[in-house]
Structure formats: C-alpha cells, structure tokens
N, C-alpha and C positions, 0 to 999 in steps of 0.2 A: 504493500499500499504506499502511495506516496502522499505527501502533503499537497494540498490544492491552495493556492493563494490568488488573491485578485489585487491588480493594481489599483490605485486610487481612481483612475479613469474608468476602469472596469467596475469598480463599485458605484460610481455615479450613473453609468449607463444602465446598470441593473435597476437601480431606485427609479430611474426614469422610464423604465419599461412600464407597460400596461399592467395593472394589478393581476389579470387573470393569466398573463403569461409568466410572471415571476416565480410560481411554484414549479413550473416546468423546467424552467432555466436552472433553478436551483436543484432539481433532481438530476439533471445532467452534470452540473458542478460535482455533486456526491458522487456519481458514477465515474468522473474522471479519476477519482483516488484509486481506482483499480489498474490504472495504466500499467502495463499495456495490455491487459485483457480486458478491453472495451472495444464494443463494435461502433462502427459508424464515423470513425476519425478518417481524416484525408490530410496527406501531408501537402502543403502548398508550395507553389513554384513561383519562379521570378524573383522579384524583389521581395516577397514574403517567404522564401525558401528558409527552413529550418524551424517554421511554424507549422501547425496544425489547426484544423478547425472541425468542429463537430456541429451538427446541425438538430435543431427540434422546430418542427414547422418551419415558418418563414425565418426563424432567427439563428443566427450563427454564433459560436463562441469561438474566438481565436485564441490559441495559447502556444506556449513554448514549453519544452520540456528539458529540464536540468537534471543533473545527477541527483539532487535532493527533492526537487519539487516540481510541480506545474503551475506555470505562472499564466493567469488568464489576463491579457491585456485589452481585449475589445469584446464586448458583446453588442450586437447590432442585427436589425433586419436585414434580410440578404441583400436587399437592393441598396444599402448603405455601408455594408461592412468592409467591402474591399476598396472604397474610395478613401483617399487622403493625400 
C-alpha cells in the first residue's frame, strides 16, 4: 500500500467539484493506495510523460508515482484536465 497525497491545487480542485461527484472521486483516491494493483490507470505521454491518469465518469485524476507515495496534482473534468 502506498500513501496518497494531494497537492494544495488538487485539494482546491476537489473542493470546487460538484458535491455529487466528490464521493466518487474520493473512492478513486482511496483505490489509488493499492498501486500498482489498480485497474483503469493510463500512462500519459508527451509533455505529461511520467504521469498517470485514472478516470471516473467525465472526471480525470492526474498523478505521479514516487518510491514512497502517489502525488495527485490535478482533478478536473476531462474537457479541462489536459489544458495548461
């Protein structure tokens, strides 16, 4: 089991989500602790290489895996998640 941490930006994005979506996102965050035995993750490419994403409905959670923990740095709707 790995420790899962959210950046300040990800925590803010989580709190801005619709209340009906937050429990679903929270369940996915809890599942991430079982890395790498979790289905539905996808390695990202291009300028996001080295990061992964997992989806739930129209929302995406983007994270990086280190030796000690999983760092979630973005939670957003799929139409906005890869913009920046």
